[in-house]
N, C-alpha and C positions, 0 to 999 in steps of 0.2 A: 512060958507061953509061945505057942507056934507062930511062926513067920507067915503072915497073909502072903498069898501068892499074888494079890492086887496091891497097887499103890492107892488105889481109891476104889470104895465101893459105896455106892448110893442107892438106897433100897426103900420102896414105898413111900416116895416123897410126894407130899400133898401141900399145895399152896393157893389158897383162895384169895382173891380180891373181891370188892364188892361188885356182886351180879356176874362174875367170871370165876371158874374153876380152872387156874391156868396149868396146874400140875395135878394129874389124878394118878397116885400111885406110880410114878416114874422111876426109872432105875437106869444105872450106868455103871459099869466096872472096868477099871483102867489098868492094864498091865505094865508093868516097868518096862521101859525101852521101846514102847510102841507107840504109833500113831493111831488114836481112836477118833474115827470121824463121827460127829453128831449131826444128823440130818434129818429135815423134815421141813414143811411149808412154813412161811411167816406165820406165828401164831400157834404154832405147835408146842412151843413150851421150851424150846432150846436154851435161849438166852436166861429164861427164868430158872431154869435149873441150875445153870452154872452161877448165877447170882445167889441162889440159895447157898451153893458149896462156898462162894467167895465172900458171904457175910454181908452182902448188900441187902438181901431179904432174909427174913426168918422163916424156916418151913414150919408148916402146921402140923405135919406128920413125918414119920419115916426117919432113917438112921443113915448118918454119913461117916464112914471110917477111913482114915488115912493110915497106912501102914497097918492095918488091923486094929487101931484103936479109934473109938468114937470120938467125933469131934463136932462143935456147934460154934463155928467162927460167928462173932458178934459184930465184926466189921472187916473191911477189906485189909486193914494194917494187920489185925489179928490172923487172917490167912496167910499173908505175905510171910509173916513172921514165923509160920508155920510150914513154909516151903510151898504154898500155893500160889501162883501168879496168873493173873489174866489180862490179856490185851483185848480191849474193846473194840467192836467195829466203828464205833463213832468215838474218835479220839478226843480225850480230856487232857488238855495241855494249858499250860500258862504261855499264850502266845508272845506276851511282851518280854519274856525272860529268855535267857541263853539255854542251849541245849543241856549243858552239863547241869545247870540248875533244875531243870525238868527231870533229868535221869536220876538226880540224888534228891529230890524234893521230900521233906520230911525227915532226911537222915543225912543231912550235910556234916562233913568232917569238921570238927571244931578243934582249934589250936589256941590257947591262951584265952579261952573265952570268945574269940571271933571264927567265923567261918573260915576255914583253911582252902580258898580257892585253888592254890597250885596243887594240893593233894587231890582236890575234886576234880581238877584238869586232867592230872595223871591218871586217875582211876577210870575217868571216862574214855580217855585214849586206849587204855588197856582192854577195857570191854569192847570198843568199837574194833581195835586191832584184831582181836580174837575172833570177831564176828565180820571181820573185812568189810566194816562200814566206814565211807570216806566222807566224812562231815565233820565240820571244824567244831569241836565242844563250844567255842564261844559265839558262834552264830546265834542270831535271835532266832528262835523257833519259828515265829510267825513268818519270817520271810522265805522259810524252805518250802518244799512242793509237799502235797499231799503223802506221796510215795516216800520221801525222804523222813517226814514224820512218823509215818507207820514204822520205818525200819528202826527209828529211834525208840519208839515205844515198846518195840519187840526186845531191842537191848536193855531198856529200863527192866522189863520184866526177868530177862536172863541175869542181870546183875544182882537179883535177890538169891541166887544159886537155888532157885525153886527146882523141886523134884516132880511136881505138877504144873503143867503149863497150858493155859486155856488160850487157844487163839480163835477169836470171833472174827470171819470174814477178812483173814491177813491179807489176801492178795487183791482184793477189791480195787485198790489204787495202785496196784503195781504193775511195771512193764514185764514182758516177757523175761528179760534178762534179770530183773529184780525177783520175779518169781522164782528163777532158778538159784538165785542167791539165797533166797529164803529156805528153799529146800535143802541146801548145802547145810544151813543153820541148823534145821530141823535133824538132818541126818547126823551131824555132830552132837546134838543134844541126846538123841536116843541112843547113842553110842555110848553115851555116860550114864544111862540108865534113866534119864527123864521120861517121864510119860507125858504125852501131847494130847490134849482133847481139841480136835480141829473142826470147826464149824465153817462149812462153806456149801454153798449150791453149784460150785463148779465140778461136774460128775467127772470130768477128766483127771482133776486134781486128786479127787477122793480115792478114784481108783488106783493112782499111780502112786501115792505115798503112805496110804493107810495100811494098817494091818487088821484092824476091826472096824466096824461100822456099826453103829446104833441109830435106829430110825425112830422118830416120834410123830405122832399125829394127835391133834387136839388134846395136848396134855399128858398122853399116854404113852408107854413105852409099846413099840409094835413089834420090833425084832433087833437082834443083835446077831451080825453074820461076820464070818472072816471076809475081807474085801477081796481076796482071790477068788471067792465062789458067786460075787455079784457081778452082775451086768448094769449099764446105765438103765434099760428098760425095766429091770427088776427093782432098782432103787426107787425109780419115779412111780412105780406100781406101788410099791409098800408105802410110799410118803403120802400118795395121793388118793390111794385105793381105787384108782382107775387107770386105764391104758393111755400113755399120751404117744400116740404112733407119729404124730407130727408136732414138732416143737413150736411151729410158727401156724397161725391161723391163714386160711386163703386170702389173698389180697382182693379186697372189694373196692379198692380207689381206682380211679382212673385220672392222671395228670392232665390239666386242662390248660387254659391261657396263662400268661405270666401274671403273678399276684405281686411278688417283689423282686426288685432288682437293686443289686449292691453292685456299686462302681468304685473302684480304687479305694476301699475301706483301709484306713490307717489309724490305729490309735495313738494317743499322745503320749502315754508314759509306758515304759518298759516294764515287765515284759507286755507286749502286745503284738496284734496282727499288723500286716503290712501288705498294701496294695492289693487286696482281695476283692475280686469281683465273680459275681454268679448271679443266676437268676433262680427263684423258687415259684413254682407254678401252683395253681388252685389244685387241691386234691392231690398235691404230692408229698410223699415223704422222703424228705432228703437227708442223708446221713452224712455225719462228719467223721472222718476217721484220722487218726495220726497216732504218733508214739506221744509219751508222756513227755511234756516241755513243746510239744508242735502248736502250742496256744489255741486250742479248739475252743476251750472255756472263755479266752480271752475274746474269740471271734463273738461269740454269743454275748457276752457281756458288752461289747463294743455297740453291736447293733441294738442292743436293749437301751443304751444310754447309761448303763452303770458304770461303764469304764468310758472316758473322756474320749471323744474323737478328734484326731488331728486334721484328717481330710477325708475326702471321699462323699459319695452321695448314695442315699438309700431314698427307693420311690416304692409306694405301694399302692396299687391300682392305677399307674401312671403319674401319681402325684408325689411329689419330694415331701419327705417327712423329715422333721428335725428331731430326732430323739435325744434331746440335750439332757435327759434325766430320765429314770425309771417312770417317775410319775407320768411324763410327757409320753414315753413309749406306750404305757397302758392306755392312756387316752387316745393314742393314735390306732390302737387295736393290737398291741403286741403283749405277749405274756412270756415270763421266763421261770423255768423250773430248774432250780440251782443244783449243783453237782452235791452239795455237802446239807443232805436234809436237816440234820441236827443244828447244824451252825446257822445256816441262812435259809431254811424252809419253813420249819414248823415253830410255833411259840410253846414251848414245851409244858410250861405250867398255866396254859389256858386250855379250855373245852375244844371239843371237835365243833361246837356251834361258832366260837369265836374264830377258830382257824380257817372254817370253811368261808365265813362272810367278811373278813378283814379286808381283803383286796377290793371288795365291792361295797365298802362301808358307806359310800357318798349315795348309794341307790336307796338306803333304808331311812333317808331324812336328814335335815340339818341340825336342828338343835335337840330333837328328841327321836331317837331311833325306834323304827318299828319292829318290834320283839316277833311280832306275827309273821312279817316278811322274812325276817331273818331265819326263823324257825322253819318255815315252809322252805327256804333256800337249803338250809342245813340238811332237812330230810330229803330233798332231791339229791344232795351230794352223795349221802348215805345210800340212799335206794340206787342211785344210777351208777355210782361207783362200786357198788357192792362191798361197803366198808363193814367190816366184823366189828360190832362193838354194842355195849349194852344199852347206851343211849347217846343222845346228843350232848349231855352234861358231862360225858367221860372225858378226862384229861387226855390230851393227843399222846402224851410221852407215854401212856400205859398200853398203846396200841402197838403191833408189830410194825416193823418197818414198812412193809408191803401195804398195809392198811393206811399207815401215816402218808405215804406217797399217794395214795388213791384220794385222800382228802385234799392234798396240796393241787393235785390235778384237777378237782372237783371245785377247789377255790377259784382258780384262775378261768376255768369255764364259765363260772357265773359272770365275768366280766365280759364274755362274749368276743373273745379276740379272733383275729383273722389271720394272724401268724403266731404259733406256738414254737417257742424255742426249749427244747428239751435236753438238760444237761445230764447225762447217766441215769436216765429214768427208771431204769430196773436194777440199779446198783444195790447189791445185798439183799435182793428180793428172791424168794424161792419160785421153782419152775412153774407152779400153778398160778400164783400171783403175776408172774411174768406174761403168762399166756393171756390173762385178762387185761393186762396193760398193753399189750400188742393187738388186742382186739379193739380196745379204746382208742389207740392211735390211728389204726386204720379206718375206723367208723368216723373219726373226726375229719380224716383226709377225704372219705367218700361223700362227706358232707361240704366239701369245697374249702374246707381249711387248709392253710399252708403250714407243714410241720417240719422243723428242722431238729435233728436229733444227733447229739453227739453219744458216741458208746465206745467203750474199749474192747467190747465184745465183737469179735469179726462176724461170727454166725449170726448174730442178731442183726447186724447192718445189712447183711446180705441177705438174709430171711425176710426182712420187711420194708427195705428202703427201695426206691424206684432209681435213686441215683445216690452216689457217694462222693462227697467233696474230700480229698485228702489233703490234710495240712502237714506241713514240715518247716519248722524254724519260723512259724509265724506266717509263712507264705502258702498259697494255693499250689500244691505240686501236682494237682491234676484232678479230673472228674471221671468216675467210672459209671458207664451207662449201662443200665438194665437192658438185658436182651443183646448187649455186645460182650459184655466181659462177666454176666452173671449167667444163671440158669444151669447151675451145677457143674459147670466146667471146673475141673480139677485145680487149674491154675488161678482161680478168681482171687484168692485170699493172696497168693505170691504176688499178683498184679498190685493190690493195695499196699501191701507191705513194702514191695519195690518203691513205690511212689512216697510212702510215708519214710523211708529211709534215705530218700534223695534229699539232699543239700540244695535248697533253691535261694 
């Protein structure tokens, strides 16, 4: 039998869900020792195609070949045993167990009928040493940062000695140094003949590390090109079938009077923010920048009352507010969109109807809830947020990441907040959905809302924010003013990075 020139061949893949044709004769061919980028808007079918490969979904039609032989994996373990590993965008880890138990889950080394913890520790150290990952294998994984957990999940996939490795948005939680580290790992793996399928919305990454690029739209294959032949504009045109001359919509908001004042805010428990003071104006989009570990998320969580406040004062419209809990913060006119959509944002096994209305549940009655009002509000969320879904009864977990995010934003808008705290609102979302969320943020600001937005993407902060708070080591390192440090000045990103790197 002639050896195939491809590690993986997926052809004519069809997958249907009730009311949705998620894949319509999609295809992908992966060469050994290469990085093959898989691109498309949220809902284009990228993750569904990979789940059909990995045995999470069963394809309805089509063929999948690994090393020239047709396969049909019935579950992820079946795929892993056959040299196919996948690192998901949303991490699935046992947070209360340690690192090495998470790496070897389901395949613990056994000695005399008991788990051999010493061997498991040594084996984990060996994998980490090879990948230059500096994490104690005995650490509880729930105590680690999202970026550390992401690298551990990549190490786990590598530990299976997989010949095909799928990375779904692997850099969404990584710093620039960690991204460089990941690229070194990818280079080492491809040199060993591993084929990597790389799903990302970050154009610069795609063009830098990919050999081939496959683009999907609406569940269908659009094109496969060599990365060297493509430009960012060409990729976007193929993805969305329209030109994106400007990545960010024109700013329509005009900051006005002071809406919220934060004075000397300090959280009670580490890691937390320390002695942070600033003002947020009506109609303002206030960015929050900083490196991983700068406590940007902790700042938002402390303002919202999700984390306990040790000291400091928050005023809204000149009145002191005591956000002692998330419930109280919501009642005081605050809303928080959390960083980890799957872990703390959505109710995955519930419908869009439930996910849209849960934060505003008291508005629908005390003993008996009004289905009519709930249906009306859900319809508003779907229509105003442009959520792509068959109907309001659809489980939210079946939606793309971008559409899930739109539902959550709509959920909070139903509570009519004055201050929106957005933590990485476009993380893992394609360029088209990002543009819609940018439009929505600017529209809310133009209506007089105050918006605080944490983002790890510098162009995003510069593109839509009026000012940017820069955090470092839990403290405010500085504030970058629009019009002074912004406006296309080549050094604007350097200004923010210099503040972010400053130890205060």
